[in-house]
N, C-alpha and C positions, 0 to 999 in steps of 0.2 A: 956600554952593555957588553958582557962577555960573550965569547963564541958559543959557550954552552947554553947561555940564555937564549941566544938567537936560534940555536938548534931546537931547543925545547919549544920555543914559540912557533917555529916552522912546523914541527911535528904536531903541535896542538891544532894549528890551522889546517894542516892536512887531514887530521882526524875529523875536525869539524866539517870540512868540505865533503869528506867521505860520508859522514852521517847525514849531511844535507842531501846527498844523492839518494840515500835510503828513504828519507822523508819524501823526496820528490816522487819516488816510485810508489809511495803510498798515498799521494795526494788525492787520488780519485776516491779512495775510501775515507780519507781524513776530512775532505772538504765538506762543509755543512751544506746540505741540500744542493748538490752540484747541478741539478736540473734548472735552478733559478738563475736567470741572467741579471746581473747587477751592474752592467756596464753603463747604464744610463743614470745611475745614482750619483748625485753631486755631493761628495763627502763634506765639503765646507758648509753647504746649506743644511745638510742633514745634521751635522753636529751643532750648528747654531739652533736648529729646531729642538734638538735634545736639551741644549742648555736652557732654552726658554721654558721647557716643560718640566725639567728636573730641579735645577738649582734654586730659582727664586722661591718656590713654595717650600722647599726644604729649609731655606734660610728663615722663612716666616715661622715654621714649626719650631726650629731650634731657638729662635728669638723668644717665643713664648715659653718654651721649656726653661730657658735660663732666667727669663723674667719672673716666672712663677717660683722657681727654686730659690731665688734670692729675695723674694718679697718679705720673708720673715725678718730679715735684717732691718728693712725700713720700718716695718710694723713695730719692732722693738723700740725704735727711736720715738715712736708716737704712743708710748705707754701701754703697749700690749701686755707686757709682763706685770705691770702694776695692776691693770684692770683684771687680770686673770689670777692674781696672787701667786705668780710664778717667781721663784727665787732665781738668782743667777746660776746656781748649780743645776736647778731643774731645767732652766733654759738650755744650758749646755747639753744636758742629757737628751732633751727633745731634738736638738740638732744632730746628736750622735745617732739616735735610733733610725733616723732617715736613711742612713747609708747602708745598713745591713741588708734589708730587702732590695735596695737599689743595686748593690754590688752583686749579690748572690743570684739575682734573677737575670742579669744581663746575658750570660752565655746561653741560657735556655731560650731567651727571647729571640736571639739571632737565629737559632735553629728553627723556631716557630715562624719567624719572618720569611725564611727561605721556603718553608713548606706552604705558607699561606701567601696571599697577595699583599704587597706593601700597602696598597690602598685600604685594605681591611685592617691589617694589624697595627700600622702606625696611627691610623685615624682613631681606632678603638682605644688604643692606649691614651691618646690625647684627650678623647672625650671623658675617659675615666678620671684622668688627673685634673681636668677642668672642674668636674663635680667636686672632687676632694679639695681643690683649691678654694672653691666657694665655701665649703664647710669650715675652713679656717676662720671665716668671718663670724661664725656662730658659736665658737667655743667659749667656755666660761671658767675653766679650771685647768689644772695641770694634766689631769687624765685625758681631757678632750684634746689638749695640745699634743700629747704623746700619740694618741690614736690617729689624728690626721697626718702627723709627720710620718708614721709608719706606712700608712696608706699612700701617701704621696710618693714615698720612696719606691713602693711596689709598682705603682702605676706609671711612674716616669722612667723606670729602669731601662726599658729597651729602646728608648728614643735615640740616645746618643750613639751607641754602637750600631744600632739598626741603620741609621742614616749613613754612617761611614761605610758599612758593608754594602748598602744599597748603591751608593755612588761608585764604589769599586766594581760594581756589576755593570756599569754603563760605560766607563771610560777606560782608555788605555792608561798604563802607568805613567807615561810621560805627559799626560794631560791632567793628572789629578792634583798636582800641587796648588795651582791657582784656583781650581774648583773648590778645594777644601778651604783655601784662604777666604774666598768670597763667602762660602757657607758659614765658616766658623766666626767670621767677623761680626755676624749677627749677634753672637754672644756678648761681645764687647759693647755693641750698640744697645743691647738689652740692659747692660749694667748702667750705662749712662742714662738711658730712658727711664730705668726703674727709679732712679733718684728724682728726676723731674716729675714723673707720674705720681710718685708718692707725695711730693710737695703739693701738686694740684689736687689729688684726691683727698688729702687731709683737710682741705678747705670744706669738705662735705661733713666735717665733724658735727654731730648732732642731728643730721638729716635722718629722718625715720627713727629718731632716738637711738641711733647707732654711732659709736665712736668712729673717728676718721680712719683708724687702723683697720677696723672691720671692713670699711668700704674698699680699702686697698685690696684685700683678699677677694671680696665679692665681685668687684668689677673686673679684676684681672682674670678670675676664674670664669666669669661670664664670657669674656672675650675669647678665652681658650676654647670654650664649648662651641661658640659660633664658628671659629676657624676649623675645629675638629669635624663638625658636620659638613662643612664645605670640602674638607680633605678627602672624603669618600669619593669625590668626583675629581678633585684636583691632583691628588697624588697618583703618579703613573706606576704601573707594575714593572716587572723585570723585562728586559728587551724581548725575550721570547714570547711574551703575551701582551705587551703594551699596545694600546689601541690608537695612539696618535701617529703611528708610522705605518707606511704601506708594507705589504709583504716583501717586496724587493728591498726596501730600506731595512727591514728587520733582518733579512738574510745577510745583507751587507754589514750591518752592525755586528752580528754574531761572528761572521767570518773575520771581521776586523779585530775583535777581541781574541779570537782563537789564535790568530797570527801573533798576538802579543802575549802568548802563553796562557791565556784564559781559556783553556780547552773545555772548561765546564760552563762556558757562556751559554751554550745551547740548552742547558739544563743538566742536572745531575741527580741520580737516584741516591736517596739517603742510605748510608751504610755506617755501621758503628765504628768501622775501622778509621773513618775520617776523624772522629772525635779522639780516638786513641793516637792517631798521628799528631794531632795538635798537642795533646798532653805530653807526648814524648819528645817534642821538638824543643831544643834548647832555646831557640829564638823566642818562643812563647814566654819562657820564664825570665829571660833578660828583658824582654819588652815590658813585662810586668814591673820590673824594677825601674825602667825608664818612666813608665806612666806614673808610678809612685812618686818619682822625683818632681813631677810638675802638677799632678792632680791634687796632691796634698796642699801645696801652696795655692792652687787655684781656689779651692773651697775656703781656705783661710782668708784669702784676699776678698772674695766676693761676699762672704758672710759677715766679715768684721770691718770692712773698709769704712762704712758709715760711722761705726762706733769709734774706730781708731782716729779718724780725722776729727770727729767731734771732740773727743777727749784731748787730743793734742792742741787744737786751737783754744779750747777752754783753759787748759793748763797754762798756755803761754799768756793769755790775757790776764789770768790771775797772778802769774809770776810778775808780769810787767807792772801791774797795779801795786803789788806789794813793794816792788823796788821803788816805785814812785813815792810811796808813802814813807818809806823808811830810810833809804840811803841815797836817793837821787841828789840830795844836796851835798853829799860828800864825794860825788863822782866828778871826774874831769868833764869839761863842757861837751866833748865829742861823745862820751858815754851817756851823758844826760840826753843828748839828741837821739842817740840810739834807742834808749828806753822809751822816750816820748813817741818816736816813730813807730816802734813795735807795739806800743800800747794802743795807738790809734788804729794802726793797720789790722792788728790781730783781734782787737775788739770788734771791728767791722767784720773780719773774717769769721769770728765766733758767731755773729748773727747769721751769716750765711751758712755756717756749719750746722747750726740748729735747724736750718731748713733743708739740709741734705744736699745743697748745691755743689759744694766742693768735691763730691764724689764723681761728678759728671766728667770733668776734664780728663782724669786718668783713664776712664773707660774709652773716651773718644780717642785718646792717644794710643791705647791698646788696640783699638780697631784699625787705626791707621797703620801701626806697625805690623799687625797681622797680615794685612794686604801687601805691604812692602816686602816683608820677609817671604811671603808666598810667591810673589813674582820674582824676587831675587833667587829663591831656591830653584825655580824652573831653569835658571841660567847657570846654576852652580854645578850641575851634573854630578860628577863623582866627588865633589867637595862638600856635599851637604852636611856631612858630619861636622865639618868645621863651623858651619853656620849654627848648628845645634849647640856645639860647645861654646860658641860666642854668646848665644842666648842664655845658657845656664851661667856663664861667667858674668853676664850683666846682672842676672838675678842675685848672684852671690854678692856683687858689689852693692846692689840696692839694699839688701837686708843687713849687710855689715853696717851700712850707714844708719839704717833704722835702729840697730842695736846701740850704736855709739852716740847718735845725735840727741841733743836736748834742745834743738832749735826747730820750731815748727816749719819754717821755710825749707830747711834742709831735709827734714823728714818728709815733707810733701813732695819734694824733688825725688826722694828715694822711692816714694810710691809710684811715680812715673817710671822709674827704672824697673820696678817690679812688674808693672803692667807691660813694659816693653819686652820682658823676658817670658812671663808666664803665658800670655795669650798666643804669641807666635810660636812658642815651644809646642803647645798642644797641636796646633795646625801642622807643624813640622813633623811631629812624631805620629800623628794619625797616618800620614802618608809620606814618610820620607823616602828613601831612595835605593832600591836595589836595581841592578841591571841584570839583564838576562840575555843569554845567547838565544836569539829568536830566529825563526826561519824567514828568510827573504831570498833575494838572488844569491846572497851568501850570508853567513852568520855575522851578526854585528851586535855590539853591546847597546841595549836600550838605556835611555837616560831618563833621569828625573822620575823615578818610580819610588815606591814607598818602602821604608825599612820594615814596616810591619805588614800592612795589607798587601803591598806589592811583592813582598818576599814569600808570600804564602799562596800556593796555587791549589785550587779545589774550593768550590763554593762553601761546602759545609766545614771543611777544615779552616778556611779563612774566617768564617763566621764564628767558630768556636775560639780561635786564637784572638780575634778582636774582642770578643766578649770577655775572655779571661783577662786579657791585658787591661782593658778599660775598666772591667769590674774590680780588679785588684787595685787599680789606681784610685777608683772612686771610694773604695772602702776605707782608704786612708783619710777620707773626709771625716770619718768617725773620730779620728785622732785629732786632726787640726780643728775640728769644731769645738774642742775642749781646751785649746792652748791659750786663748785670749781671755783670761780671767779678769773679773772686775777688780780684784785685789791688786792686779798688776798695772792698773791705769795710772797715769795716762800714757806711759811710754811702752808698756807691754814687752819688756826685754825678753822674758822667757818665751813668749809666743814667737817673736821674731827669730830667736835663736833656733827654735825647733824647725821653723820654715827654712832657715838657712841650712840645717842638716839635711832636710829633704832635697833641697836643690843640689847640695854637694853629692848626695847619693845618685841623683840623676846624672850629674856630670861624670861620675865614675862609671856608671852603667853604659853611657854613650861610648866611652873609651873602650870598655870591655867588648861591647857589641862590634865595634869597628875592627878590633884586633882579631876576634874570632871569625868574622866574615872574611877578613883578609886571609887568614890561615885556611879556611875552607876553600876559598878560590884557588889557593896555591895547590891544595890537594887535588882538586879537580883538573887543574892545568897539568899536573903530573900524571893524570890518568888513574889515580888511586880509586876513583869512584865510578869508573867505566863499567857499564853493564855488558853482559854477553848478548849480542844481537844476532839472531839467526841470519846466515848469509853474509855476514860482515866480519872480515878477519881483522881483529884488533888484538895485538899481543898483550896490551895492557888490561884488557877486559878480565873481570873476575866474577865467577859464578856467585860469590857471596854478595855481590851488588845486584843480583837478579838476572834472569834470563828472559828475553822477550822476542817475539817474532819480528818486531820492527822498532825503530827509534820512537815512532809516534806512540806505540803501545807503552813504551817505557815512560814517555812524557806524561801520558794520561794516568798511569798507575802511580808514579812516584811524585808527580807534581814538582815542587821546588827542590826535592831531593834528587831529581834527575841530574846526571853527570854534566849535562850541557847547560845547566842553570848557573849563572854567575851573579854574584852580589856586587853592587856598587858600594863604594866606601865613602 
């Protein structure tokens, strides 16, 4: 390291320590409810209590959210389109219209969530979509299918970004990686369970003079309604009003979050400027590109996995049978054995595919990888970008194989690669990793915080940023819902190629995000973002960056744009 670099680092540390003294002088005013003594609060026991009351029930909610969202893919396998006289093109349109209200309502939903109680807003959304889900079981034509899909998109819209924002209001940034991994793994469990449940429920075909696919919607919707009603009591509110903690524990939690740069943890009054700050933040727009890179593939994967696997196994059984009939006698002995083994194995697999069972292992594997990557990410600190790039790289390999492969075994293997990349990627980008210069005995870089949620300070700004990024990612489901056409069966080359393009875009956005964060850190290290602080002589400070009576005032007003904020790479 050069002498100049050492000098710059020393100057930066000196300035940081000087700013620390300013914060310390303002601690009395900055400390939340200073009259409350929290010395008797056991932090480890308190956070265990928070875990028990927050994470498991949220995982159940998202499990049902994902279960209901993907139910239409299973119903299609059991003659839904045939019974309702819906063509392949109409089916794709029905999948598409779901995403427009879903994506457009997400940012507004997060703002409403912040202004209302989570126990009211999340539970009411769930109750509404449970009713809509049941209505799927009583449609008889294309018009009815369109109506229920639009309503489902509208009623489900706020759940996903709402839960992410809600979790970010309870935990410090260096705790959120594994929390999100556990929470989001319920989506992959739902994918696996959806196939098994559909197989079981389809056995009710004819009960009550209703087709099996109708019972899939009715029973899943009924389960959602029951859980929604319980959620009015089971979902906890934000820390400042939650009822399961004592007053001392509440104060301890809020102070803990404020020390981690969550100065809005004690509550924040709504102001229009917070929305404008989100709209003008470049991180919001690049995050939208990153979400596009994995949300498009996610919906393609979840909506069409049953169809793709069914078609691939069917095609292979037919191919092997034709080979046996026509040319097996002309092949070398080893090739004859190959076709005989494939015919027996994949004819058996085709029977399983018709029962939707081969869709289960990829989802189980995705769940496993989501948790593994979540725990690994907590130990990667400033190298989380490399984990994300590796995940996108795995996805690229998987879909290249799917494009090129004409062997069901190899294609099935590639599906596992896809699951390994898509599900952990979503968990990673919901809460990847910025680090912040935060106040303690001296300033230090916080680890394992999120690229999106953790990089945005201010409850309303964070809610809008998450809503926009997730909403834009989800609206790409309207595209990927149309890429697997029946005319492209059984190998769906065009659909796989489009998903590959999405993953490549995500890979590029990750690189861009990291480069720009690194440049912004360098500018702040050089003092180019320093604000003018009253009573503090800083030759690098510039009035264009704002003038404040204290460092604490600058932190509250500017949030993540404060000069002391550092991003991890």
